C-alpha positions in Angstrom: 4.8 -21.7 -12.4 2.6 -22.0 -9.3 5.4 -22.0 -7.1 7.3 -18.7 -8.7 3.3 -17.7 -8.1 2.9 -18.3 -4.9 6.2 -16.8 -3.9 5.5 -13.7 -5.8 2.2 -13.3 -3.3 3.7 -13.8 -0.8 7.0 -11.5 -1.2 3.3 -9.1 -2.4 1.7 -9.6 1.3 4.6 -9.3 3.0 5.9 -5.8 1.4 2.4 -4.9 1.7 2.5 -5.7 5.8 5.5 -3.8 6.3 4.0 -0.7 4.5 1.3 -1.2 6.5 3.4 -1.3 9.5 5.8 1.3 9.1 
């Protein structure tokens, strides 16, 4: 479950970063 949570956070951070760039 920790791994999935980490992956979810990483995905959210990536999406947020992309949105900020665009």
